[in-house]
C-alpha positions as CSV (number, residue, x, y, z in Angstrom):
1,M,0.2,-0.1,0.2
2,P,0.0,2.6,-2.0
3,S,1.6,0.8,-4.7
4,G,-1.8,-2.1,-5.4
5,W,0.9,-4.9,-5.3
6,Q,-0.8,-8.0,-4.4
7,F,0.3,-11.3,-4.0
8,E,-0.7,-14.4,-2.7
9,A,1.0,-15.9,1.1
10,P,0.3,-19.2,1.6
11,L,-0.7,-20.1,5.3
12,D,2.5,-22.4,5.4
13,T,5.1,-19.4,4.4
14,P,5.6,-16.2,6.1
15,I,4.8,-13.1,4.3
16,L,8.4,-11.7,3.3
17,L,9.0,-15.7,1.3
18,A,5.7,-15.1,-0.2
19,A,6.2,-11.3,-0.8
20,Q,9.3,-12.0,-2.6
21,A,8.5,-15.8,-5.1
22,A,5.5,-12.4,-6.4
23,G,8.3,-10.8,-7.0
24,I,7.8,-7.9,-4.6
25,K,11.1,-7.1,-2.2
26,L,11.0,-6.1,1.4
27,P,13.1,-5.1,3.5
28,S,15.0,-7.5,6.2
29,L,17.9,-9.3,7.6
30,C,18.1,-11.4,10.3
31,R,14.5,-12.7,9.3
32,N,13.4,-13.9,12.7
33,G,12.0,-10.7,14.4
34,T,14.8,-9.8,16.2
35,C,15.8,-7.0,14.1
36,R,12.6,-4.7,13.1
37,A,14.5,-4.4,9.8
38,C,10.8,-5.7,8.2
39,L,8.3,-4.0,10.7
40,C,5.3,-2.5,9.2
41,Q,1.8,-1.7,9.8
42,A,-2.0,-3.6,8.6
43,H,-4.1,-2.1,7.7
44,P,-7.0,-0.9,9.1
45,G,-5.4,0.1,12.3
46,G,-6.6,-0.7,15.6
47,A,-7.3,-4.5,15.6
48,S,-4.4,-7.3,15.8
49,A,-3.4,-7.8,12.2
50,P,-4.4,-11.3,11.5
51,V,-1.5,-13.2,12.1
52,T,0.4,-16.1,13.1
53,Y,3.6,-16.5,14.8
54,R,5.7,-20.2,15.0
55,I,7.9,-18.2,17.7
56,E,8.0,-17.8,20.8
57,W,9.4,-13.8,20.8
58,P,8.7,-12.2,17.7
59,G,9.7,-8.6,18.5
60,L,7.0,-6.9,18.6
61,S,5.2,-5.1,21.8
62,R,1.4,-6.1,22.6
63,D,0.7,-2.7,21.7
64,E,2.5,-2.9,18.7
65,K,0.5,-6.3,17.8
66,R,-3.1,-4.7,18.9
67,D,-2.3,-1.8,16.8
68,G,-2.0,-3.4,14.1
69,W,2.5,-4.0,13.6
70,L,3.9,-7.0,12.1
71,L,7.2,-8.2,11.3
72,P,6.7,-10.0,7.9
73,C,9.7,-12.1,8.0
74,C,8.4,-14.1,10.4
75,A,5.1,-13.6,10.3
76,Y,2.1,-16.1,9.0
77,A,-0.4,-14.9,7.2
78,G,-4.3,-15.7,8.6
79,A,-6.3,-14.0,6.2
80,D,-6.2,-10.9,3.9
81,L,-4.0,-7.8,4.6
82,V,-3.2,-4.9,3.5
83,I,0.1,-3.6,4.5
84,D,1.8,-0.5,4.1
85,A,5.8,-0.8,3.3
86,P,7.0,2.0,2.4
87,D,10.3,0.9,1.6
88,A,8.6,-2.6,-0.7
89,A,10.5,-2.0,-4.3
90,R,9.5,-4.6,-7.8
91,A,12.7,-6.8,-7.7
92,A,13.9,-6.6,-10.5
93,L,13.7,-9.5,-13.1
């Protein structure tokens, strides 16, 4: 958002990897939720993003989760999401 780019994120694939498979590059470094380089926000705000994490500590506070922030490197989509990732770019072909 606001690019209008769309991609499928299978339930067993982290959002970051699903975006990469669709040719969308999101910022990332550690890929385990520690560095927060990939931090982005799901919209609409004010509600937890419909995502799950398979690691015990994904690097987000309860308030950040409640406000829709997520770490796509280790987040798995549980429903359709619109994410605000200002540093996203189309991968070169």
